[in-house]
Each structure stands twice: as C-alpha cells, then as structure tokens.
N, C-alpha and C positions, 0 to 999 in steps of 0.2 A: 524194352522186353527182349531185345535181341543180343543181350549181353549174358555172360554166365550169371547163374543165380547166386547172389551172395547169400541168400537165405539157406542154401544147402549146408554150408559149414555150420551156420547157426543151429540148425535143426538136426545135425547129424546123429546126435546122442538119441534123440527122441525117435528118429526114424528106425534106428537099430532096435530101440526098446519096444516099438510097436504103437506108441502113442505120441502124438504131437501136442504139446502143452505150452501155454503161455498165459500169465496172469490168470483170468478166470476161463479162458477159451480152450477147450480140448477138442481134438478131432481124432477120431478112430474109425476104421484102421487108417494107417498112414500110406497104404498103397492098395490098388485094386488091379486085377487082371480079369478082363471080360473074355470068356470063352466064345467061339463062333456061334454057339447055340444060345448064348446068354445076351439078352437085349439090354439089361440094366443091373445095376448093383447099388449100394448105398453107402454113404458116410454119415457117421453120427456126430453132430456137434453139440457139445455140452458147455454149460457155463457154471463153473464152480467158484466164481467170484462173489463179491458182496454187492454187486450192482448189476443192473440189466446191460446187455451189450447188443449191438447191432453187427451183423456180418454181411459181407458181399462175397459170392462164389462165382468164380469165372473159370472157363477152361480154355486151354491153348494147345495147339499141336506143338510137339516138343521134337526138335532135331538137334543134331550136333554137326557143325560146319566149321572146318578149320580149327578144330580143337576146342571150340567154344559152343555153349548151349544157347539155343535160339528158341524163342516162342513166338507163334503167329495165331491170330484168331482163326477159328474154324467152325464149321457147323456140323462136323461128323460125329461130334460128342457134345451133349448138352447136359446142364444141370438144372435141377428143379427142387426147391425154389431157388432163384439166383440171389435173393435178399431175404434176410430174416431178422427177427428180434428174439433174443433169448432172455427170459427172466432169470432171476437167481435161482440156481438148481434146475434150470430148464434143460430140455434135451429135444433135439430136432433131427429127423432124418432127411438127409439131402440125396435125392436120386440122381445117379449118374447114368445117362441113357445114350446108347448107341443110336445115332439118327441115320438109319439106312442099313444096308446088308453089311456083313463083316468084310474087312478089306481083303482084296485079292493079293497074291504074291508070297514069297517064301519067308517073310520076316513079319514080326509083330509091328504094330504101329504104337507110338508112344505119345502120350499127352501129359499136360500138368494141370491140375486143378489148384488155383490160388484161392485161398480162404482169407479174406482180410477183416480184421476187426477194425470196425469204422470209428472215427472219433465221435464222442458224445459231448455236446456242450456242457460245461460245468457252470453251476451258479456263480455269479460274480463274488469274488472274495473267497469261494469255498476252498480253493486251492492255494490261497496265498497269492503273492504277486511275483511276477517274473522280473528279470532284469530290466531296469529303467522304470520300474514303478508300475508296469502294465500287468493286468491280471492275465494268467494263463487259463484259457477256457476249452482247452482240448485234452482229452486223455491220450496216453501213449498208444500208438497203433502197432499192431503186430500182424505179420503175415506168415501163413503156412502154405508151403508149396509141396504138393502131394503128387507122386508120379502114378499115372493110369496107363495100363498097357492093354491093347486090344488085340487079340489073337486073330490071325488070318483064317479064312476058309480053306478047306483041303487038308493036305497033309501037315502034321505038326511041324513047326520050325525046328531047324537044327540048333542044338545048344550053342551058347556063346563059345567062340573059339578066339582066344586072346593071344596077341603077340606083344610081347614086353620089350622095352628098350630103355636104357638109362644113359644119360650124358651129362657132362659138366659144361654148363653154359655160363661163362663169366664168373665162375665161383658159386654157381647155384646148380644143385643137383635137380635134374628134370626127369620125371618118369612119363614115358609115352606108352599108351596102351591102345591097340587096335583090336576091333572085334569083327571077324569075318563070318560069325554065325547069324542065327536068325533070332535069337533071344538076347535080351540085355543082361548085363552083369553088374552087380553092385559090389564096389570094392571098399575095404576098410582095413585099418590095423596093419600097416605094412611094417614088417620087422626084418632086419639083416642081422644074421649071425656070422661073424668072420671065422676064418680058418682056425684062429687062436681061441675060439669060444666066446669072444666078446659079442655082446648083443647090443644092437642099436635100434631104437625106435625111429624109423624113417618118416612115419606119418601115424599119428594117433587120431582115432575116431574115423569118421566117414570121409573117404577120398571122394567118392561120387559114383556116377553111373557111366558105363560105355554102352551106347545103344548099338544095335545091329548095323554093320557097314560104316561105323564111325571110328574116329581116332581121337582121343583125348589126352591132354598134356597136364600134368600137375607138378608144380614146384614142391620139392620135398623139404621137410623141416630140419633134417640132419645135413651137416656140411658134406661136400663130395669126398673129402678125405676120410671121413668116418665110414663111408659106404665103398671104399675102393678095395680092390683084391678079390680073391676068391672067397666064397662063402655060401650061405644058404639063405633064401628069402622065403619068408612066410606071409601070406595075405589072406584076409577073410574075403571070401567070394560068396555072395548070397547068403551070408550068415554062417559059413563053414570055413574053418581054418585050413588052408591048403598051402603046401610047399610048391613053389613055382620057379622056373628057370628064367633068370635074367642075367644077360651078359655082364660081367663085372666091369666097373670102371677102372680105368688104368690109374695106377699109382702115380 
C-alpha cells in the first residue's frame, strides 16, 4: 500500500469522465470533497453485468512522500457498509463518513477509498480449464481507487500553487511538480508546442494528483529531444486547459 497506485493510470480516463467502470461494477461519483460542515457524503455502486458481484470498500489516508503516493489505514474517515453484494442491475449507496471534527490546519486532508470487486467461485468446468488442465474457479478482480478530500475548519485553504521543472535523466524526460498551496491539483493532457509550431503530446490522459505540500515526479512519454528548446506548455488542471511556464530543456 505504500507504493504509487498503479490503478491511477488504468482509471485515468474514467476519472476524467466522472464515472469509474469495469466489467459490471460502476462507481459514481469518482471523487468527493467534504466541507467542514458536512459530516458525510455517498458513493453509488452499480452492477450492470450479467451476474451478481461482491465488493469490499476500504478507506486509507493518502499522502505523497519522496515523490510517491502512500496509503495508511486510518479511522478519521469510515465507510458504511464495508462489504456488500450487488445483484444484476442492483444499486447500493455507500456512505463516506467523517469520524470526528473537521481537521485543523491550512490544508485539506486527502484519503483514498478502494472499491474491490471480490472473486466469486465459478462452478467446476463452467469457465473451461486453465493451463495444466486445472479448472479456473475465480472471476477477474477489478479495483477502483477514488480520491476523497476533507476540508479543514476555519478559513478556506489557499488554491494550489504549482512549481514546475523538467529535466533529462539518462535519456528520460522527467516532470517534477511541487504544490505549496492548501488544495490538491489534478493534472492531465500535457502538450508542448515548440517555437517552430510543432506540437508534441508529452503525456496523454491523467498524469495524477499533487497534494498540498507535496512534490511528485512523472516520467514523460515523449523523448527529451522532442521537448527541448523554447516553446509553450499546455496542461489540463482540474479539468481546465491552462498555459503554464516550464523552463525548457537544453538542446
């Protein structure tokens, strides 16, 4: 749980679209923010598949340390129910409840809710045989990882204040983003336009989040040579396309 979430890249498109979906399990909305005066909110789990499914829901404190996402069990936020069964076309509300007063301090507190579709045993022979002649008795398991933000008591947190840097590390372009504000920033769709008008997609889809007071690093998908020199950078921040200043890589 203390490593970066591999599921973030997997679910980036769904997070941007507003619905997390896999096989028959759907979760909506894909993020929540609890105001200081708000004790609880809810997530809807739906089954649009052709068979019943079981799900487990857990909540973790989410931090970013040394450029990596970390999750740790906490009791400051709870979910109810933590386990459920959804029939075909079934729909269930899962309550996300703040356990105690709103946090103190100048910044929001971040959590992640993990919604796991649990394996359901299959009837012997129903799914054919696996390699070696043994029957496979488990369905494929899918996980949704949903960010939850809890606002502090008192004055509203300062907006995200981002500082960007770009470097070439052994032939790999690395983007580093620091956030000195009190709110998170969601980053996606990084595009570089060179002085000659040439446009390069440095990263398609969801890059990820930068939490308050954190620094995160992402390897970019375009080679350093394609991003070198003066130009203009565009990035989607919290769903809005923005022009940002990033010092150019040396040619």
